[in-house]
A tleap script that builds the chain and sets N, CA, C and O, in Angstrom:
source leaprc.protein.ff14SB
mol = sequence {
  NMET THR ALA ALA THR PRO PRO PRO PRO LEU
  THR THR GLN MET ALA TYR PRO PRO ALA SER
  GLY ALA ASP ARG GLN ASP PRO HIE THR GLY
  GLY SER ARG PRO PRO THR GLY ILE ALA ARG
  PHE SER PRO VAL ALA VAL TRP VAL SER LEU
  ALA ALA ALA ALA THR TYR ILE LEU ALA ASN
  ASN PRO VAL ASP ARG ASN PRO ASP LEU LEU
  GLY GLY CYS GLY TRP TYR THR ALA PHE GLY
  THR ASN GLY PRO THR CYS GLY GLY THR ARG
  MET VAL TRP TYR LEU LEU HIE GLY ASP ILE
  ILE ASN ALA ALA ARG MET HIE LEU VAL ALA
  LEU ILE GLY THR ARG SER PRO LEU HIE ALA
  ALA PRO MET GLU CARG
}
set mol.1.N position { -81.815 -89.461 73.833 }
set mol.1.CA position { -80.569 -89.009 73.311 }
set mol.1.C position { -80.571 -87.478 73.211 }
set mol.1.O position { -81.478 -86.881 72.632 }
set mol.2.N position { -79.534 -86.858 73.790 }
set mol.2.CA position { -79.506 -85.423 73.791 }
set mol.2.C position { -78.497 -84.923 72.747 }
set mol.2.O position { -77.481 -85.563 72.476 }
set mol.3.N position { -78.806 -83.799 72.194 }
set mol.3.CA position { -77.916 -83.239 71.156 }
set mol.3.C position { -76.737 -82.548 71.835 }
set mol.3.O position { -76.894 -81.896 72.868 }
set mol.4.N position { -75.560 -82.701 71.241 }
set mol.4.CA position { -74.359 -82.062 71.749 }
set mol.4.C position { -74.416 -80.575 71.412 }
set mol.4.O position { -74.933 -80.189 70.364 }
set mol.5.N position { -73.894 -79.762 72.285 }
set mol.5.CA position { -73.884 -78.329 72.006 }
set mol.5.C position { -72.781 -78.057 70.978 }
set mol.5.O position { -71.707 -78.653 71.065 }
set mol.6.N position { -73.020 -77.187 70.027 }
set mol.6.CA position { -71.981 -76.896 69.038 }
set mol.6.C position { -70.851 -76.047 69.691 }
set mol.6.O position { -71.086 -75.328 70.662 }
set mol.7.N position { -69.637 -76.153 69.137 }
set mol.7.CA position { -68.524 -75.375 69.691 }
set mol.7.C position { -68.761 -73.894 69.408 }
set mol.7.O position { -69.498 -73.544 68.486 }
set mol.8.N position { -68.142 -73.038 70.192 }
set mol.8.CA position { -68.318 -71.592 69.954 }
set mol.8.C position { -67.705 -71.220 68.595 }
set mol.8.O position { -66.750 -71.856 68.151 }
set mol.9.N position { -68.252 -70.195 67.941 }
set mol.9.CA position { -67.745 -69.797 66.603 }
set mol.9.C position { -66.300 -69.228 66.723 }
set mol.9.O position { -65.953 -68.587 67.715 }
set mol.10.N position { -65.507 -69.476 65.717 }
set mol.10.CA position { -64.166 -68.934 65.662 }
set mol.10.C position { -64.211 -67.458 65.287 }
set mol.10.O position { -64.968 -67.056 64.404 }
set mol.11.N position { -63.412 -66.670 65.951 }
set mol.11.CA position { -63.358 -65.229 65.589 }
set mol.11.C position { -62.217 -64.997 64.624 }
set mol.11.O position { -61.214 -65.710 64.638 }
set mol.12.N position { -62.384 -64.001 63.794 }
set mol.12.CA position { -61.338 -63.687 62.805 }
set mol.12.C position { -60.356 -62.662 63.327 }
set mol.12.O position { -59.303 -62.460 62.723 }
set mol.13.N position { -60.669 -62.016 64.423 }
set mol.13.CA position { -59.759 -61.003 64.963 }
set mol.13.C position { -58.813 -61.658 65.940 }
set mol.13.O position { -59.206 -62.531 66.712 }
set mol.14.N position { -57.556 -61.232 65.904 }
set mol.14.CA position { -56.569 -61.741 66.855 }
set mol.14.C position { -56.242 -60.665 67.873 }
set mol.14.O position { -56.328 -59.471 67.586 }
set mol.15.N position { -55.871 -61.095 69.048 }
set mol.15.CA position { -55.575 -60.138 70.091 }
set mol.15.C position { -54.245 -59.404 69.825 }
set mol.15.O position { -54.105 -58.229 70.163 }
set mol.16.N position { -53.276 -60.104 69.222 }
set mol.16.CA position { -51.978 -59.528 68.922 }
set mol.16.C position { -51.690 -59.679 67.431 }
set mol.16.O position { -52.130 -60.656 66.826 }
set mol.17.N position { -50.960 -58.738 66.819 }
set mol.17.CA position { -50.604 -58.899 65.403 }
set mol.17.C position { -49.651 -60.066 65.261 }
set mol.17.O position { -48.893 -60.374 66.180 }
set mol.18.N position { -49.690 -60.722 64.098 }
set mol.18.CA position { -48.768 -61.840 63.861 }
set mol.18.C position { -47.324 -61.378 63.858 }
set mol.18.O position { -47.028 -60.215 63.582 }
set mol.19.N position { -46.438 -62.293 64.165 }
set mol.19.CA position { -45.011 -61.960 64.268 }
set mol.19.C position { -44.400 -61.763 62.883 }
set mol.19.O position { -43.526 -60.910 62.728 }
set mol.20.N position { -44.824 -62.512 61.881 }
set mol.20.CA position { -44.172 -62.423 60.583 }
set mol.20.C position { -44.639 -61.178 59.844 }
set mol.20.O position { -45.762 -60.712 60.034 }
set mol.21.N position { -43.777 -60.656 59.014 }
set mol.21.CA position { -44.083 -59.418 58.290 }
set mol.21.C position { -45.067 -59.638 57.147 }
set mol.21.O position { -45.779 -58.710 56.764 }
set mol.22.N position { -45.122 -60.860 56.591 }
set mol.22.CA position { -45.987 -61.092 55.425 }
set mol.22.C position { -47.469 -61.095 55.785 }
set mol.22.O position { -48.304 -60.798 54.932 }
set mol.23.N position { -47.814 -61.423 57.027 }
set mol.23.CA position { -49.192 -61.548 57.430 }
set mol.23.C position { -49.695 -60.308 58.186 }
set mol.23.O position { -50.823 -60.301 58.678 }
set mol.24.N position { -48.886 -59.291 58.278 }
set mol.24.CA position { -49.288 -58.117 59.044 }
set mol.24.C position { -50.264 -57.284 58.235 }
set mol.24.O position { -49.929 -56.811 57.150 }
set mol.25.N position { -51.448 -57.104 58.747 }
set mol.25.CA position { -52.463 -56.324 58.050 }
set mol.25.C position { -52.858 -55.140 58.953 }
set mol.25.O position { -52.945 -55.280 60.173 }
set mol.26.N position { -53.088 -53.999 58.341 }
set mol.26.CA position { -53.603 -52.866 59.080 }
set mol.26.C position { -55.094 -53.037 59.209 }
set mol.26.O position { -55.778 -53.134 58.191 }
set mol.27.N position { -55.645 -53.080 60.441 }
set mol.27.CA position { -57.046 -53.333 60.584 }
set mol.27.C position { -57.925 -52.193 60.087 }
set mol.27.O position { -59.112 -52.404 59.839 }
set mol.28.N position { -57.376 -50.988 59.934 }
set mol.28.CA position { -58.209 -49.846 59.506 }
set mol.28.C position { -58.314 -49.742 58.010 }
set mol.28.O position { -59.380 -49.403 57.497 }
set mol.29.N position { -57.219 -50.029 57.270 }
set mol.29.CA position { -57.215 -49.876 55.846 }
set mol.29.C position { -57.276 -51.222 55.101 }
set mol.29.O position { -57.645 -51.253 53.927 }
set mol.30.N position { -56.932 -52.298 55.746 }
set mol.30.CA position { -56.909 -53.583 55.118 }
set mol.30.C position { -55.631 -53.866 54.372 }
set mol.30.O position { -55.427 -54.994 53.922 }
set mol.31.N position { -54.755 -52.878 54.220 }
set mol.31.CA position { -53.483 -53.058 53.542 }
set mol.31.C position { -52.378 -53.431 54.513 }
set mol.31.O position { -52.594 -53.472 55.724 }
set mol.32.N position { -51.233 -53.695 53.998 }
set mol.32.CA position { -50.112 -54.048 54.877 }
set mol.32.C position { -49.544 -52.769 55.487 }
set mol.32.O position { -49.573 -51.704 54.871 }
set mol.33.N position { -49.028 -52.896 56.705 }
set mol.33.CA position { -48.445 -51.769 57.420 }
set mol.33.C position { -47.001 -51.589 56.991 }
set mol.33.O position { -46.341 -52.560 56.623 }
set mol.34.N position { -46.505 -50.377 57.032 }
set mol.34.CA position { -45.089 -50.176 56.724 }
set mol.34.C position { -44.213 -50.775 57.785 }
set mol.34.O position { -44.650 -50.922 58.927 }
set mol.35.N position { -42.977 -51.130 57.447 }
set mol.35.CA position { -42.083 -51.710 58.457 }
set mol.35.C position { -41.778 -50.724 59.587 }
set mol.35.O position { -41.751 -49.510 59.384 }
set mol.36.N position { -41.554 -51.268 60.762 }
set mol.36.CA position { -41.253 -50.438 61.900 }
set mol.36.C position { -39.877 -50.758 62.440 }
set mol.36.O position { -39.276 -51.764 62.063 }
set mol.37.N position { -39.380 -49.920 63.312 }
set mol.37.CA position { -38.082 -50.168 63.938 }
set mol.37.C position { -36.949 -50.037 62.949 }
set mol.37.O position { -36.973 -49.195 62.051 }
set mol.38.N position { -35.955 -50.887 63.134 }
set mol.38.CA position { -34.757 -50.844 62.292 }
set mol.38.C position { -35.022 -51.333 60.885 }
set mol.38.O position { -34.252 -51.016 59.979 }
set mol.39.N position { -36.078 -52.091 60.668 }
set mol.39.CA position { -36.385 -52.619 59.339 }
set mol.39.C position { -36.713 -51.531 58.351 }
set mol.39.O position { -36.543 -51.726 57.147 }
set mol.40.N position { -37.185 -50.375 58.826 }
set mol.40.CA position { -37.524 -49.326 57.883 }
set mol.40.C position { -36.296 -48.641 57.302 }
set mol.40.O position { -36.410 -47.916 56.314 }
set mol.41.N position { -35.134 -48.853 57.889 }
set mol.41.CA position { -33.891 -48.280 57.373 }
set mol.41.C position { -33.123 -49.240 56.455 }
set mol.41.O position { -32.042 -48.888 55.981 }
set mol.42.N position { -33.638 -50.411 56.200 }
set mol.42.CA position { -32.901 -51.360 55.381 }
set mol.42.C position { -32.697 -50.891 53.941 }
set mol.42.O position { -31.612 -51.121 53.408 }
set mol.43.N position { -33.643 -50.262 53.282 }
set mol.43.CA position { -33.335 -49.766 51.926 }
set mol.43.C position { -32.215 -48.714 51.940 }
set mol.43.O position { -31.404 -48.670 51.014 }
set mol.44.N position { -32.162 -47.879 52.962 }
set mol.44.CA position { -31.098 -46.875 53.062 }
set mol.44.C position { -29.762 -47.577 53.251 }
set mol.44.O position { -28.764 -47.161 52.662 }
set mol.45.N position { -29.721 -48.637 54.064 }
set mol.45.CA position { -28.478 -49.369 54.282 }
set mol.45.C position { -27.980 -50.011 53.007 }
set mol.45.O position { -26.777 -50.033 52.749 }
set mol.46.N position { -28.904 -50.542 52.197 }
set mol.46.CA position { -28.494 -51.144 50.924 }
set mol.46.C position { -27.916 -50.105 49.985 }
set mol.46.O position { -26.877 -50.341 49.367 }
set mol.47.N position { -28.569 -48.957 49.867 }
set mol.47.CA position { -28.056 -47.909 48.973 }
set mol.47.C position { -26.745 -47.319 49.459 }
set mol.47.O position { -25.884 -46.982 48.646 }
set mol.48.N position { -26.576 -47.186 50.766 }
set mol.48.CA position { -25.308 -46.675 51.303 }
set mol.48.C position { -24.186 -47.697 51.022 }
set mol.48.O position { -23.069 -47.307 50.684 }
set mol.49.N position { -24.479 -48.991 51.160 }
set mol.49.CA position { -23.468 -50.025 50.867 }
set mol.49.C position { -23.093 -50.009 49.399 }
set mol.49.O position { -21.911 -50.115 49.073 }
set mol.50.N position { -24.073 -49.877 48.490 }
set mol.50.CA position { -23.766 -49.796 47.080 }
set mol.50.C position { -22.956 -48.547 46.725 }
set mol.50.O position { -22.055 -48.602 45.889 }
set mol.51.N position { -23.281 -47.425 47.365 }
set mol.51.CA position { -22.539 -46.201 47.120 }
set mol.51.C position { -21.092 -46.312 47.627 }
set mol.51.O position { -20.166 -45.799 46.999 }
set mol.52.N position { -20.912 -46.991 48.779 }
set mol.52.CA position { -19.564 -47.180 49.282 }
set mol.52.C position { -18.758 -48.077 48.380 }
set mol.52.O position { -17.574 -47.827 48.154 }
set mol.53.N position { -19.383 -49.129 47.855 }
set mol.53.CA position { -18.683 -50.042 46.940 }
set mol.53.C position { -18.317 -49.320 45.655 }
set mol.53.O position { -17.209 -49.496 45.149 }
set mol.54.N position { -19.224 -48.507 45.110 }
set mol.54.CA position { -18.921 -47.766 43.876 }
set mol.54.C position { -17.806 -46.747 44.153 }
set mol.54.O position { -16.929 -46.567 43.308 }
set mol.55.N position { -17.816 -46.091 45.291 }
set mol.55.CA position { -16.763 -45.136 45.619 }
set mol.55.C position { -15.401 -45.828 45.729 }
set mol.55.O position { -14.387 -45.313 45.256 }
set mol.56.N position { -15.400 -47.001 46.362 }
set mol.56.CA position { -14.135 -47.762 46.455 }
set mol.56.C position { -13.606 -48.148 45.092 }
set mol.56.O position { -12.411 -48.028 44.819 }
set mol.57.N position { -14.517 -48.620 44.224 }
set mol.57.CA position { -14.084 -49.032 42.873 }
set mol.57.C position { -13.562 -47.837 42.097 }
set mol.57.O position { -12.556 -47.946 41.396 }
set mol.58.N position { -14.236 -46.689 42.214 }
set mol.58.CA position { -13.778 -45.502 41.495 }
set mol.58.C position { -12.460 -44.966 42.051 }
set mol.58.O position { -11.655 -44.413 41.302 }
set mol.59.N position { -12.232 -45.122 43.347 }
set mol.59.CA position { -10.990 -44.624 43.969 }
set mol.59.C position { -9.806 -45.523 43.631 }
set mol.59.O position { -8.681 -45.034 43.528 }
set mol.60.N position { -10.028 -46.803 43.459 }
set mol.60.CA position { -8.973 -47.766 43.161 }
set mol.60.C position { -9.242 -48.415 41.820 }
set mol.60.O position { -10.132 -49.256 41.694 }
set mol.61.N position { -8.479 -48.026 40.830 }
set mol.61.CA position { -8.678 -48.515 39.490 }
set mol.61.C position { -8.346 -50.015 39.425 }
set mol.61.O position { -7.180 -50.386 39.560 }
set mol.62.N position { -9.371 -50.898 39.216 }
set mol.62.CA position { -9.085 -52.311 39.158 }
set mol.62.C position { -8.523 -52.777 37.823 }
set mol.62.O position { -8.129 -53.935 37.686 }
set mol.63.N position { -8.482 -51.876 36.829 }
set mol.63.CA position { -8.030 -52.285 35.515 }
set mol.63.C position { -6.518 -52.209 35.392 }
set mol.63.O position { -5.931 -52.958 34.611 }
set mol.64.N position { -5.864 -51.316 36.149 }
set mol.64.CA position { -4.413 -51.216 36.065 }
set mol.64.C position { -3.772 -52.337 36.886 }
set mol.64.O position { -4.464 -53.082 37.579 }
set mol.65.N position { -2.472 -52.445 36.804 }
set mol.65.CA position { -1.744 -53.528 37.490 }
set mol.65.C position { -1.308 -53.139 38.900 }
set mol.65.O position { -0.717 -53.971 39.589 }
set mol.66.N position { -1.571 -51.912 39.365 }
set mol.66.CA position { -1.174 -51.482 40.680 }
set mol.66.C position { -2.100 -52.123 41.719 }
set mol.66.O position { -3.318 -52.118 41.538 }
set mol.67.N position { -1.537 -52.679 42.812 }
set mol.67.CA position { -2.401 -53.256 43.860 }
set mol.67.C position { -3.175 -52.177 44.615 }
set mol.67.O position { -2.651 -51.087 44.843 }
set mol.68.N position { -4.398 -52.466 44.998 }
set mol.68.CA position { -5.158 -51.503 45.748 }
set mol.68.C position { -4.953 -51.712 47.242 }
set mol.68.O position { -4.083 -52.480 47.651 }
set mol.69.N position { -5.742 -51.039 48.046 }
set mol.69.CA position { -5.560 -51.080 49.508 }
set mol.69.C position { -5.830 -52.448 50.119 }
set mol.69.O position { -5.187 -52.832 51.096 }
set mol.70.N position { -6.760 -53.169 49.559 }
set mol.70.CA position { -7.131 -54.492 50.111 }
set mol.70.C position { -6.233 -55.624 49.628 }
set mol.70.O position { -6.379 -56.758 50.084 }
set mol.71.N position { -5.335 -55.349 48.741 }
set mol.71.CA position { -4.450 -56.371 48.217 }
set mol.71.C position { -5.104 -57.117 47.049 }
set mol.71.O position { -6.055 -56.634 46.435 }
set mol.72.N position { -4.571 -58.297 46.764 }
set mol.72.CA position { -5.070 -59.059 45.646 }
set mol.72.C position { -6.322 -59.835 45.996 }
set mol.72.O position { -6.889 -59.682 47.078 }
set mol.73.N position { -6.736 -60.658 45.072 }
set mol.73.CA position { -7.943 -61.466 45.234 }
set mol.73.C position { -7.676 -62.597 46.224 }
set mol.73.O position { -6.718 -63.353 46.063 }
set mol.74.N position { -8.526 -62.712 47.251 }
set mol.74.CA position { -8.378 -63.763 48.253 }
set mol.74.C position { -8.615 -65.146 47.687 }
set mol.74.O position { -7.960 -66.101 48.103 }
set mol.75.N position { -9.546 -65.275 46.739 }
set mol.75.CA position { -9.826 -66.574 46.127 }
set mol.75.C position { -8.606 -67.046 45.346 }
set mol.75.O position { -8.213 -68.208 45.452 }
set mol.76.N position { -7.992 -66.136 44.546 }
set mol.76.CA position { -6.866 -66.511 43.748 }
set mol.76.C position { -5.666 -66.861 44.628 }
set mol.76.O position { -4.901 -67.775 44.319 }
set mol.77.N position { -5.513 -66.132 45.712 }
set mol.77.CA position { -4.430 -66.410 46.652 }
set mol.77.C position { -4.601 -67.785 47.279 }
set mol.77.O position { -3.622 -68.515 47.440 }
set mol.78.N position { -5.816 -68.146 47.631 }
set mol.78.CA position { -6.057 -69.399 48.333 }
set mol.78.C position { -6.028 -70.603 47.381 }
set mol.78.O position { -5.486 -71.651 47.733 }
set mol.79.N position { -6.606 -70.463 46.178 }
set mol.79.CA position { -6.777 -71.611 45.310 }
set mol.79.C position { -5.939 -71.589 44.046 }
set mol.79.O position { -5.808 -72.619 43.384 }
set mol.80.N position { -5.370 -70.450 43.693 }
set mol.80.CA position { -4.540 -70.362 42.506 }
set mol.80.C position { -5.314 -70.377 41.210 }
set mol.80.O position { -4.731 -70.622 40.154 }
set mol.81.N position { -6.606 -70.125 41.254 }
set mol.81.CA position { -7.422 -70.096 40.039 }
set mol.81.C position { -8.438 -68.956 40.145 }
set mol.81.O position { -8.678 -68.441 41.237 }
set mol.82.N position { -9.027 -68.565 39.028 }
set mol.82.CA position { -10.015 -67.503 39.040 }
set mol.82.C position { -11.282 -68.010 39.741 }
set mol.82.O position { -11.682 -69.162 39.571 }
set mol.83.N position { -11.886 -67.150 40.509 }
set mol.83.CA position { -13.111 -67.486 41.240 }
set mol.83.C position { -14.369 -67.164 40.462 }
set mol.83.O position { -14.295 -66.673 39.335 }
set mol.84.N position { -15.534 -67.437 41.059 }
set mol.84.CA position { -16.794 -67.208 40.347 }
set mol.84.C position { -17.108 -65.726 40.143 }
set mol.84.O position { -17.880 -65.391 39.245 }
set mol.85.N position { -16.542 -64.840 40.938 }
set mol.85.CA position { -16.792 -63.425 40.779 }
set mol.85.C position { -15.657 -62.715 40.101 }
set mol.85.O position { -15.620 -61.484 40.085 }
set mol.86.N position { -14.719 -63.462 39.533 }
set mol.86.CA position { -13.573 -62.838 38.885 }
set mol.86.C position { -14.050 -61.978 37.718 }
set mol.86.O position { -14.801 -62.432 36.854 }
set mol.87.N position { -13.606 -60.752 37.714 }
set mol.87.CA position { -13.999 -59.800 36.648 }
set mol.87.C position { -15.163 -58.923 37.057 }
set mol.87.O position { -15.508 -57.993 36.328 }
set mol.88.N position { -15.789 -59.189 38.216 }
set mol.88.CA position { -16.936 -58.393 38.648 }
set mol.88.C position { -16.568 -56.968 38.962 }
set mol.88.O position { -17.302 -56.047 38.604 }
set mol.89.N position { -15.435 -56.762 39.629 }
set mol.89.CA position { -14.999 -55.423 39.984 }
set mol.89.C position { -14.614 -54.657 38.733 }
set mol.89.O position { -14.924 -53.472 38.611 }
set mol.90.N position { -13.950 -55.314 37.811 }
set mol.90.CA position { -13.591 -54.644 36.562 }
set mol.90.C position { -14.846 -54.345 35.723 }
set mol.90.O position { -14.897 -53.338 35.017 }
set mol.91.N position { -15.860 -55.229 35.804 }
set mol.91.CA position { -17.113 -54.998 35.114 }
set mol.91.C position { -17.801 -53.738 35.647 }
set mol.91.O position { -18.292 -52.918 34.870 }
set mol.92.N position { -17.836 -53.586 36.986 }
set mol.92.CA position { -18.435 -52.402 37.574 }
set mol.92.C position { -17.680 -51.149 37.207 }
set mol.92.O position { -18.277 -50.105 36.945 }
set mol.93.N position { -16.325 -51.257 37.189 }
set mol.93.CA position { -15.498 -50.124 36.775 }
set mol.93.C position { -15.869 -49.641 35.361 }
set mol.93.O position { -16.092 -48.450 35.143 }
set mol.94.N position { -15.928 -50.559 34.429 }
set mol.94.CA position { -16.284 -50.209 33.063 }
set mol.94.C position { -17.737 -49.726 32.988 }
set mol.94.O position { -18.036 -48.807 32.225 }
set mol.95.N position { -18.630 -50.320 33.752 }
set mol.95.CA position { -20.041 -49.919 33.726 }
set mol.95.C position { -20.215 -48.510 34.272 }
set mol.95.O position { -21.007 -47.735 33.735 }
set mol.96.N position { -19.478 -48.163 35.345 }
set mol.96.CA position { -19.553 -46.784 35.879 }
set mol.96.C position { -18.960 -45.765 34.915 }
set mol.96.O position { -19.302 -44.584 34.978 }
set mol.97.N position { -18.100 -46.194 34.049 }
set mol.97.CA position { -17.528 -45.277 33.025 }
set mol.97.C position { -18.286 -45.353 31.684 }
set mol.97.O position { -17.872 -44.735 30.704 }
set mol.98.N position { -19.379 -46.100 31.646 }
set mol.98.CA position { -20.214 -46.155 30.454 }
set mol.98.C position { -19.701 -47.057 29.347 }
set mol.98.O position { -20.205 -46.988 28.227 }
set mol.99.N position { -18.741 -47.880 29.615 }
set mol.99.CA position { -18.185 -48.794 28.595 }
set mol.99.C position { -18.853 -50.157 28.727 }
set mol.99.O position { -18.333 -51.041 29.409 }
set mol.100.N position { -19.995 -50.331 28.083 }
set mol.100.CA position { -20.777 -51.561 28.269 }
set mol.100.C position { -20.105 -52.749 27.559 }
set mol.100.O position { -20.227 -53.888 28.012 }
set mol.101.N position { -19.401 -52.489 26.456 }
set mol.101.CA position { -18.745 -53.579 25.716 }
set mol.101.C position { -17.661 -54.234 26.581 }
set mol.101.O position { -17.634 -55.458 26.705 }
set mol.102.N position { -16.777 -53.445 27.174 }
set mol.102.CA position { -15.763 -54.017 28.024 }
set mol.102.C position { -16.348 -54.581 29.308 }
set mol.102.O position { -15.806 -55.538 29.861 }
set mol.103.N position { -17.436 -54.010 29.790 }
set mol.103.CA position { -18.109 -54.554 30.969 }
set mol.103.C position { -18.629 -55.966 30.678 }
set mol.103.O position { -18.544 -56.860 31.520 }
set mol.104.N position { -19.165 -56.143 29.479 }
set mol.104.CA position { -19.658 -57.464 29.078 }
set mol.104.C position { -18.478 -58.442 28.898 }
set mol.104.O position { -18.616 -59.633 29.176 }
set mol.105.N position { -17.332 -57.943 28.438 }
set mol.105.CA position { -16.166 -58.796 28.282 }
set mol.105.C position { -15.615 -59.291 29.612 }
set mol.105.O position { -15.066 -60.389 29.703 }
set mol.106.N position { -15.770 -58.467 30.638 }
set mol.106.CA position { -15.204 -58.814 31.940 }
set mol.106.C position { -16.064 -59.845 32.690 }
set mol.106.O position { -15.541 -60.805 33.256 }
set mol.107.N position { -17.409 -59.630 32.684 }
set mol.107.CA position { -18.286 -60.586 33.404 }
set mol.107.C position { -19.684 -60.434 32.824 }
set mol.107.O position { -20.467 -59.617 33.307 }
set mol.108.N position { -20.005 -61.207 31.798 }
set mol.108.CA position { -21.251 -61.087 31.095 }
set mol.108.C position { -22.449 -61.478 31.953 }
set mol.108.O position { -23.490 -60.824 31.891 }
set mol.109.N position { -22.316 -62.534 32.750 }
set mol.109.CA position { -23.417 -63.018 33.568 }
set mol.109.C position { -23.798 -61.967 34.627 }
set mol.109.O position { -24.984 -61.728 34.858 }
set mol.110.N position { -22.818 -61.350 35.258 }
set mol.110.CA position { -23.097 -60.313 36.242 }
set mol.110.C position { -23.710 -59.077 35.587 }
set mol.110.O position { -24.564 -58.418 36.180 }
set mol.111.N position { -23.280 -58.764 34.377 }
set mol.111.CA position { -23.837 -57.619 33.688 }
set mol.111.C position { -25.330 -57.876 33.374 }
set mol.111.O position { -26.156 -56.977 33.531 }
set mol.112.N position { -25.663 -59.073 32.943 }
set mol.112.CA position { -27.052 -59.377 32.673 }
set mol.112.C position { -27.867 -59.360 33.954 }
set mol.112.O position { -29.015 -58.914 33.948 }
set mol.113.N position { -27.286 -59.847 35.073 }
set mol.113.CA position { -27.953 -59.863 36.352 }
set mol.113.C position { -28.103 -58.470 36.948 }
set mol.113.O position { -28.979 -58.257 37.786 }
set mol.114.N position { -27.261 -57.506 36.531 }
set mol.114.CA position { -27.353 -56.138 37.052 }
set mol.114.C position { -28.608 -55.461 36.542 }
set mol.114.O position { -29.126 -54.560 37.200 }
set mol.115.N position { -29.096 -55.858 35.420 }
set mol.115.CA position { -30.235 -55.212 34.799 }
set mol.115.C position { -31.495 -55.303 35.650 }
set mol.115.O position { -32.257 -54.338 35.707 }
set mol.116.N position { -31.735 -56.412 36.303 }
set mol.116.CA position { -32.961 -56.621 37.038 }
set mol.116.C position { -33.070 -55.696 38.264 }
set mol.116.O position { -34.079 -55.005 38.407 }
set mol.117.N position { -32.049 -55.662 39.164 }
set mol.117.CA position { -32.213 -54.747 40.319 }
set mol.117.C position { -32.271 -53.282 39.914 }
set mol.117.O position { -32.996 -52.504 40.533 }
set mol.118.N position { -31.524 -52.890 38.890 }
set mol.118.CA position { -31.542 -51.489 38.470 }
set mol.118.C position { -32.869 -51.132 37.836 }
set mol.118.O position { -33.322 -49.992 37.939 }
set mol.119.N position { -33.500 -52.102 37.178 }
set mol.119.CA position { -34.798 -51.876 36.553 }
set mol.119.C position { -35.887 -51.752 37.600 }
set mol.119.O position { -36.819 -50.968 37.425 }
set mol.120.N position { -35.793 -52.507 38.681 }
set mol.120.CA position { -36.826 -52.500 39.725 }
set mol.120.C position { -36.649 -51.404 40.764 }
set mol.120.O position { -37.571 -51.125 41.530 }
set mol.121.N position { -35.492 -50.787 40.800 }
set mol.121.CA position { -35.222 -49.787 41.863 }
set mol.121.C position { -36.195 -48.615 41.847 }
set mol.121.O position { -36.702 -48.249 42.907 }
set mol.122.N position { -36.485 -48.000 40.681 }
set mol.122.CA position { -37.404 -46.850 40.705 }
set mol.122.C position { -38.845 -47.256 41.056 }
set mol.122.O position { -39.648 -46.387 41.398 }
set mol.123.N position { -39.188 -48.523 40.984 }
set mol.123.CA position { -40.580 -48.940 41.190 }
set mol.123.C position { -40.884 -49.142 42.678 }
set mol.123.O position { -42.035 -49.418 43.014 }
set mol.124.N position { -39.897 -49.017 43.594 }
set mol.124.CA position { -40.169 -49.146 45.011 }
set mol.124.C position { -41.016 -47.958 45.497 }
set mol.124.O position { -40.911 -46.838 44.998 }
set mol.125.N position { -41.858 -48.260 46.495 }
set mol.125.CA position { -42.733 -47.190 47.010 }
set mol.125.C position { -42.047 -46.417 48.085 }
set mol.125.O position { -42.625 -45.480 48.636 }
savepdb mol mol.pdb
quit
């Protein structure tokens, strides 16, 4: 009876980096590599979108009865009832003007949810 030859040992190095971003490791430092390509501009795109939304809200007062450029609420027009985000624009209006009490009156759940992203924003690298 002859002994079978053992299989060759598995190597830990890969020829190509993995496709997913979570498993990408820098072989020199052992840490994760920064995003490349268009992915590195995603935080800038988020902040530009938030700045554009805040500018639109400041330019068009949602608290008064005058219609703004985009017209009325699409949800209310379609269904005849207040939608899940009703009061969100007015909440941001009051929040941008420092009136936290009225912001809480307009949309309390969104105001509580706003705390988490604003708290985590300065902690990004």
